[in-house]
N, C-alpha and C positions, 0 to 999 in steps of 0.2 A: 242376473242383469249386465247390461253392459254401455257404458261410455260413448258417446261420438262425438271428437271436438273437431272442428272444422274453423281454420284460418284463412280469410281472406282479403281482399283489398278494401277500403271504404267504401269504395266509389260501385261497388255491387248494389244490385237493387236488394235491399235485404226484406222489404214487402213480399218480394214474390215468392224468395228462399227460404222466408218464415212457412209462410201459405204453404208450401209445397213437401216441410216436413213435418208441418202439421197435421196434414194426412195421414202420416204414417202414426197419429197416437202416440208420441212421446209422455213416458212416465213424467217429466220433469222437463225445462229448457233454459236456458240462460241466453243471452245477448249481450254481449260486452262493448262499450262503446268503442271508438278508436283508441289505440296507444300512438305512443310518438312516432311509432313507426308507418301510422296511415294503413293501421292493418285491423281487423276487427274478430271475435272468436265469441262462436257460436257452442254452447252446450245442448248436448241433448242426452236424454237416459233413458233408455228400454229397457223391457223385459229381455228375458234370456228367449233368444228363438227371434225378436221382433229386432227392427233396423234396415233392413235390405231395402224394404222400399224409398227410405229415406236417405240412404246412399247413393241410389240409385237417381234419384230426382237431383239430389245435390250434386251429381257428377254431371246433370243432363246441363244444368244452370248455369256450371261456374268450368264449364268444357272448353268455352274461349277465351276464361281468362287467365291472367297468369300469375304466380306468384300465391296461390292458395295450396294448402295441404288439409287432409283428411286426415283422423288416426283413430282406430278403435281401439278401447283400454277397455278388459274385462274388470268388473266390479266384484271383489270379494264381497263386500258388506254394506249395507248402507242402513239409516236409521234415522227416522222411522220406519219400522216394517210395513212395507206399502198394504193395505187392506185391500183384498180382490170383491169387487161386486158380484151379483149374478150374473152380469154381461160378460164381465173380465172370465170366470170361471168356464163360460159355456166358449168365450171364444178361444180360450186356453183348450181345451176337448179339440177344438175343429183347426187350432194351428200346429202345422209341420213343425217338429221339434226338426232346428236346419240353422248348423254354424252360416254365417253370414259368405259369402260368394269368396271376397276378400280374401276373408280369413281361411277358407278353404284351400284356395289360390296357392297363400302364403305357405301355406303348411305342406301340402302336395308337392308345390313345386319343385321344395327342397329335395324332395326323394329323386328327384329325375338329375340330382346333380351327379357327374361321373368324376370323383377326385381320389386321391389317391387314399384314403380310410375305406369310401366302401369298397376299392381293389384289394385292400389287405384285409378286412373283413370278411369279404367274399373266398380270399385266397385261405385264409384260417377257416372259415367254418366249411370248407369243400376237403381241407384235411380229415378237419375231424369228423365229418360224416363219411368220406370214403375210407377212413380206420375203422370207425363203426359198424358199419357196416360189414367190412372184410372181417371181424371178429364177431360179426354177430351180437353186438354190446349195444343195447336199445339204450341206453345212458348216453354214450358217446352221441347217438344220432339225434336225440332229443335235444344235447347240449347244443351241437351244430345248427339247430334249429335256432335256438335262441338268438346266436349272435349272424344268423345268416339276415343281410339287407336287403333282401328280394322285394319285400313289399312295398317299397319307394316306388321305384319306377311302374310296376304292376298297376300301381293305383295312380300314379302319376299319367298313363298311358289312357286309363280309362275315361279320368279327369277330363285328360286332353279333349278326347272324342266326344265326351258331353257339351261343351264348349264352343266345338270347331275348332279348336285351338294347335291347328297345324303345327308349329314351332312345339309347344309343348309334348304334343305326341312324337314328332320326331326326338326332339333329347332324352324323351323315356325310354324311347323303344332302343334308342343305340345306347344307354346304363343300362338296360333290362339283358340284352344281346351283352352287352361286353360281362357285366354278373355272371351268365350263365355259362357264356366259353370258357370264361377264366376258371370257374368251378370245375369244366368239364377236361379242360388241360389237365388241370392240376389234380384229379382224379386221374386221369392218361397215364401222369406219370406216375403215380403209385401202384398203377393195375402194371403195368411194365414192368416196373421194379420188384413188385412182394408177389404179385398174379393174383387174379379174383378166386374167391376161395367159394367154389361153387357150393360148399357145404352149410353154407349162412344163410339159414331162414329169410332174416332182414335185407338181405340183397337180392336173393331169388325174388322176393315177393315184390321186387320193383318191376319185376319181367311182365305182372300180370296186371291187365285189364279189364277192369267189372263195372259194375254198374255203382260199386260203392267208392269206387275210386272216383269217379266222375262228380258222385253225389258230394265225396269231399273236396273234391275241388270248387264246384258251386257255391257250396256252404260259406268257404273259405272266403272267397274272392267277394261274395254278397257280405258275409259278417264282417270285412275288411272295412266296404267302401259304408257300410253303415253306421258302423264305429266312430269313424272321423268327419264325415257328413254331418252326426249331431252332436260334435265337439268331444267326443270321447277320446281318449287315448287308446293309438293302435297299435301300440306296441307288445302285447300279450296276443293281440292277433295274428299279429305280424308272425308268429310261432307258427300258427294254423295254414298261414300263405308259405310259409318254407316246408309245413309237412309235405304240399302237391308239390314243390319243385326242385328244392335240394337235396332229397333223398335220389328221388328217378336221376337229375343231374348228374349226380356222383355214378349212380350204377353204370350211368352210359359210358363213364369216362374207365371205369375198373374195368367193364367188359371190353372196350376196346384197346387198352391197353394192353389186358393177355390177348387178344387177337378173339375173344368169343363175338363175332361179328352177330350171331343170329340174336344173341342175349342181348346185345347193347342194340340189336335194333326195334326187340321188344320193350325195353328200358326208352328208348328215345320216344316211343309210339306214347306208352304212358305220359310222359312227360310234354309230351305237343298237345297230347288230350287236356292235362291239366291247366299249361298256361291257356291253352283256349278258353277252356270253362272260368278260370278265377277274371277275366277279363270279361267277359261276356256278364258275369253275374255283379261282376262291379259297375260296369255302364250301365247293368237295366236298376240295379239300386238306384245309382246316382239320378239318373232318370224317375224314378218313382219320387223320389226325394225331393224334384222339384230344380236341378242341378241347372240354370238357362245364363246364356250370355245376356248384358244388360239391356241393348240395342233390339228394334225390329228386325235391323239387316242382318247382324249377328244372331239372331235365334232361326235365323232363316236357316243360317250358311249350318249353324249348328244340328239342325234338325236335319239338310240332308249329311252332312257326316254321320249321327246317329244310325240313318237308314244303311248307311254304306258299311259301316262297322257291323253293324247287326246281322247284315246280309253274309259278309265275306267271315265272321266268326261261326255263326252258326252253317253255312255251308262247311266250314274246315271242323268243325265236332262233328258232323254228320257224315262224313267223308273217315274222319280220321276213326268214328265207333264202329262204324261200318268194317275198315280193314282190321280194326280190333277181335271184332265177330269173327269174320274169315280165317282168320288166325289160332289154330286151337293152340291152348297152352300146353306147355311141354313143362312136365313132371321133372327136376332132375333129385330132389330131394329123397333120399330114400324110404 
């Protein structure tokens, strides 16, 4: 369940506002009289997954008003427990489980912020990943993926593409690029200081590109987008995304630092395919789950954005896969 509270000036046409909200079929509602400040309060209670239509209608009616505010509050428990009719049960089966667009935007846009904590976590995860790869230490590589903050900007870029939000796309692209480059330079420094261990199976495996690696990246991106769009914590899924991004990035840095240009190129190819696959899968899931802008004009812009992004990323993954197929893998392990 979720509670939506709207405060607005007393002069607003409450009849039109209530009529629009009732079309969204709230479980309960209450309209408070004006207080001493001349403001009114409307409370609406919705089942989990409902309420987006009411929020869109409220924004449309109050868009030109001043001094209004809408707040969405998750409800942990409510009594008495609502009794679902057969019609309600059928509606549940047909309704997509989806967090509110505004909830998604607040959660996902935070991942596009480039700050000191993001860079510090990236540095630490890159150090642990590079040392783990070089020592053939699986536990260290897994630990690095747990703390890697790479899920946020990747999901934010896909979400911005689905909404046609150019500002969010640019901010998330900048953050993702900064994270990947930071990890790469840290691994390069370690590679120059210690040299790459070509006998490490964990390190060398990041130079092979196969169907399994593409499938892993696609599954990671889809799972991440699905988890956050349904309101489920994406913390554990972030580890899955880091599997596809962090080790190849650290491998590229280690090889470059040691002057192994051919191996670095192969690891970079795997990294590029994984990044493309994650973004493409996340964009597809957001589209399937019905992530759309509010107004018709914004939807038309978002549709164009999604089409362009699909075309670009599909072409990229096809070209990268062709390059990977043409490059025969080199087995340097005994």
